[in-house]
C-alpha positions in Angstrom: -18.6 29.0 -77.2 -15.3 29.8 -75.7 -12.0 28.5 -77.0 -9.8 26.6 -74.6 -6.0 27.0 -75.1 -3.4 24.9 -73.5 0.1 26.1 -72.8 2.8 23.7 -73.7 5.3 22.9 -71.0 8.6 24.6 -71.3 11.8 22.6 -71.5 14.2 23.1 -68.7 16.9 25.7 -69.4 14.8 27.5 -72.0 13.6 31.1 -71.6 10.2 32.2 -72.7 10.3 33.4 -76.3 7.9 35.6 -78.2 7.9 38.5 -80.6 8.3 40.9 -77.7 9.7 40.8 -74.2 9.3 43.7 -71.8 8.3 46.0 -74.7 11.4 45.1 -76.7 12.2 42.5 -79.4 13.6 39.4 -77.7 16.4 37.2 -79.0 15.6 33.7 -80.2 15.5 31.1 -77.5 18.8 29.4 -76.6 19.0 25.6 -77.0 19.1 23.5 -73.9 22.6 22.2 -74.5 24.1 25.7 -75.1 25.4 27.4 -72.0 24.6 31.0 -71.2 27.5 33.2 -72.2 29.4 34.7 -69.3 31.3 38.0 -69.2 34.7 36.4 -69.7 33.5 34.5 -72.8 32.0 37.6 -74.3 35.1 39.7 -73.5 37.4 37.1 -75.1 35.3 36.9 -78.2 35.4 40.7 -78.5 39.1 40.7 -78.1 39.7 38.0 -80.7 37.4 39.7 -83.2 39.1 43.1 -82.6 42.5 41.6 -83.2 41.3 39.9 -86.4 39.8 43.2 -87.7 43.0 45.1 -86.8 45.1 42.5 -88.7 43.0 43.1 -91.8 42.5 46.9 -91.5 46.0 47.9 -90.4 47.8 47.1 -93.7 45.0 48.8 -95.6 45.4 51.8 -93.3 49.1 52.0 -94.0 48.6 51.8 -97.8 45.9 54.6 -97.8 47.9 56.9 -95.4 51.1 56.5 -97.3 49.4 57.3 -100.6 48.1 60.6 -99.0 51.4 61.6 -97.5 53.9 64.1 -98.9 57.5 63.1 -99.9 58.8 64.8 -96.7 56.6 62.8 -94.4 57.5 59.6 -96.2 61.2 60.4 -95.9 60.9 61.2 -92.2 59.0 57.9 -91.6 61.7 56.0 -93.4 59.2 54.4 -95.8 55.6 53.5 -95.0 53.6 56.0 -92.9 51.5 54.9 -90.0 50.5 58.2 -88.5 50.0 61.0 -91.0 51.3 64.5 -90.4 49.7 66.1 -93.4 47.3 65.0 -96.2 48.0 65.7 -99.8 46.3 64.3 -102.9 49.1 65.0 -105.3 49.7 61.3 -106.1 46.0 60.9 -107.1 46.0 64.1 -109.1 49.1 63.0 -111.1 47.6 59.5 -111.6 44.2 60.7 -112.8 45.4 63.7 -114.8 45.9 61.5 -117.9 48.5 59.0 -118.8 49.3 55.4 -118.4 47.4 54.8 -115.2 44.3 56.6 -116.4 44.3 54.6 -119.6 45.0 51.3 -117.7 42.1 52.1 -115.4 39.7 52.6 -118.3 41.0 49.4 -119.9 40.3 47.4 -116.7 36.8 48.9 -116.3 35.9 48.1 -119.9 37.2 44.5 -119.8 35.5 44.0 -116.5 32.1 45.2 -117.7 32.1 43.5 -121.1 33.6 40.3 -119.7 31.2 40.0 -116.8 28.2 40.5 -119.0 29.5 37.9 -121.5 30.4 35.4 -118.9 27.1 35.7 -117.0 25.1 35.4 -120.2 26.9 32.2 -121.3 26.9 30.8 -117.7 23.2 31.4 -117.1 22.2 29.8 -120.5 24.5 26.9 -119.9 23.3 26.3 -116.4 19.6 26.5 -117.4 20.1 24.1 -120.2 21.9 21.6 -117.9 19.3 22.0 -115.2 16.6 20.6 -117.6 17.1 16.9 -117.0 15.3 15.8 -120.2 17.2 18.2 -122.6 19.1 16.7 -125.5 22.7 15.7 -124.7 22.3 16.8 -121.1 24.5 14.1 -119.6 27.2 14.3 -122.2 27.5 18.1 -122.0 27.7 17.9 -118.2 30.4 15.2 -118.3 32.5 17.3 -120.8 32.2 20.4 -118.5 33.2 18.3 -115.5 36.2 16.9 -117.3 37.6 20.4 -118.0 37.8 20.9 -114.2 40.3 18.1 -113.9 42.2 18.1 -117.2 43.6 21.0 -119.0 45.6 21.5 -122.2 48.3 23.6 -120.6 49.7 27.0 -121.2 51.6 26.4 -124.5 48.6 24.8 -126.4 46.3 27.6 -125.0 48.7 30.3 -126.2 49.0 28.6 -129.7 45.2 28.5 -129.9 44.8 32.1 -129.0 47.5 33.0 -131.5 46.0 31.0 -134.3 42.6 32.7 -133.7 44.3 36.1 -134.2 43.4 37.3 -130.6 46.9 38.3 -129.6 47.3 42.1 -129.0 43.5 42.4 -128.8 41.2 43.0 -125.8 39.4 39.8 -126.6 42.5 37.9 -125.4 41.7 39.3 -121.9 38.1 37.9 -122.0 37.7 34.8 -124.0 40.4 32.5 -122.6 39.0 32.8 -119.1 35.4 33.7 -119.8 33.7 30.6 -118.4 34.1 29.0 -114.9 32.6 25.5 -114.7 32.3 25.9 -111.0 30.1 28.9 -111.4 28.0 27.1 -113.9 27.5 24.2 -111.5 26.5 26.5 -108.7 23.9 28.2 -111.0 22.7 24.8 -112.2 22.2 23.5 -108.7 20.2 26.6 -107.8 18.0 26.4 -110.9 17.3 22.7 -110.1 16.2 23.7 -106.6 13.3 25.8 -108.0 10.0 24.1 -107.5 9.1 22.3 -110.8 5.4 23.2 -110.2 6.2 26.8 -111.1 7.8 25.9 -114.5 5.2 23.2 -115.3 2.3 25.6 -114.7 4.0 28.2 -116.8 4.6 25.7 -119.6 0.9 24.6 -119.4 -0.1 28.3 -119.9 1.9 28.3 -123.1 5.2 29.8 -121.9 8.4 28.7 -123.7 11.9 28.2 -122.2 13.0 31.8 -122.9 10.0 33.2 -121.1 10.3 30.7 -118.2 14.0 31.6 -117.8 13.4 35.4 -118.0 10.2 35.7 -116.0 10.4 32.9 -113.5 13.9 31.5 -113.0 15.9 34.7 -113.1 13.7 36.6 -110.6 13.9 33.7 -108.2 17.7 33.5 -108.6 18.7 37.1 -107.9 20.8 36.1 -104.9 23.0 33.5 -106.6 23.2 35.7 -109.8 24.5 38.6 -107.6 27.2 36.3 -106.1 28.3 34.8 -109.4 28.4 38.3 -111.0 30.7 39.4 -108.2 32.9 36.4 -108.7 33.3 37.1 -112.4 33.8 40.9 -111.9 36.5 40.4 -109.3 38.2 37.9 -111.5 38.3 40.2 -114.5 39.4 43.2 -112.4 42.2 41.3 -110.7 43.4 39.4 -113.8 46.9 40.2 -115.0 48.4 36.9 -116.4 46.5 37.0 -119.7 47.6 40.5 -120.4 51.2 39.6 -119.6 51.4 36.8 -122.2 48.9 37.9 -124.9 49.6 41.7 -125.0 52.8 43.4 -126.1 51.5 47.0 -126.4 52.0 48.8 -123.2 49.1 51.2 -124.0 46.7 48.2 -123.8 47.8 47.0 -120.4 45.2 46.9 -117.6 45.6 48.4 -114.2 46.9 45.3 -112.5 49.9 45.0 -114.9 50.7 48.7 -114.4 50.7 48.1 -110.7 53.1 45.2 -111.1 55.5 47.4 -113.1 55.4 50.0 -110.3 55.8 47.6 -107.4 58.3 45.1 -108.8 60.2 46.9 -111.5 60.1 50.3 -109.6 59.2 52.1 -112.9 57.1 55.3 -112.6 54.2 55.7 -114.9 54.7 57.5 -118.2 54.6 61.3 -117.6 55.3 61.1 -113.9 59.1 60.4 -113.9 59.8 64.1 -114.1 57.7 64.9 -111.0 59.5 62.2 -109.1 62.9 63.4 -110.2 62.2 67.0 -109.1 61.1 65.9 -105.7 57.5 67.0 -106.0 56.2 63.4 -105.7 57.4 60.2 -103.9 57.6 57.0 -105.9 56.3 55.1 -102.9 53.2 57.3 -102.7 52.5 56.6 -106.3 52.7 52.9 -105.7 50.3 53.0 -102.8 47.9 55.2 -104.7 47.8 52.7 -107.6 47.1 50.0 -105.0 44.2 52.0 -103.6 42.7 52.5 -107.1 42.9 48.8 -107.7 41.1 48.0 -104.4 38.4 50.6 -104.6 35.9 48.8 -106.9 36.0 45.6 -105.0 35.8 47.3 -101.6 32.8 49.4 -102.9 30.8 46.5 -104.4 31.4 43.8 -101.8 29.2 45.3 -99.0 26.2 45.4 -101.4 26.6 41.8 -102.4 27.6 40.4 -99.0 24.0 40.0 -97.9 23.4 37.6 -100.8 26.2 35.2 -100.1 24.5 33.0 -97.6 21.2 33.0 -99.5 22.7 32.7 -102.9 25.1 29.8 -102.1 23.3 27.8 -99.5 19.5 28.1 -99.8 17.0 27.3 -102.4 14.8 29.7 -104.3 11.5 28.3 -103.1 10.8 27.5 -99.5 8.0 25.2 -98.5 
């Protein structure tokens, strides 16, 4: 008995689609209402994208090149260097040889790691509890969290609270006052609620508790959104400077961002490098640019690895049906 197959009529303006076309993978079919791109349109899109990339990369290029230039090249260029004549790593060697910048970098790394782990732990637990509609006090806790997004106590009451808790001049003052973001909790909550309830119900029937459901079902299905929220928290901790400026008075405890502010705004060289600048071995501008590069490296390194999760983590659900 032979099977009879019928070929559906093609809509006008649509090309034949399939997994392969002429031995190569074919692009998805173009909708009827979308015009075929012409050469002028493709060229204009390429030009606009190229200009946008240059507008972003050109300042970064200047910062990196200036940090790698000698004092003579910077003097001949009259400041920022666009085309390097020679490459030297003396600024980075001085910064990383021990001193204020090295200590500040270690402080920023420690605060970022500890703060991100703490913030993600509290945010995940809060979001999971709020995603269970029948949990005790679910609505009241949600309303309290939402209220904090619109109403705040202000800077002075916050400072008095931190001072009364004895957190001033401690590293906890860089973590606890800004440890939780209600927006991130709401994003996690919405993602957890999009997980098919059949999965959690079947696990609960098999005897699994909330901790096991969260660890073995919810978290593996939420890797994309967890990666995105982790990046949000990590970048926030790494870039933070305001808490350190009002809660810390010891310069040895300052993170990297505050040291960079001192270099750029106050024009003060790091401790131990003023002699090298006075003797002409090192340019103060090269030191400023080198500190900026050190501050940008972690974000520039981690962003490409998390970029693929942004669309999936923020816009789509964990279970597709």
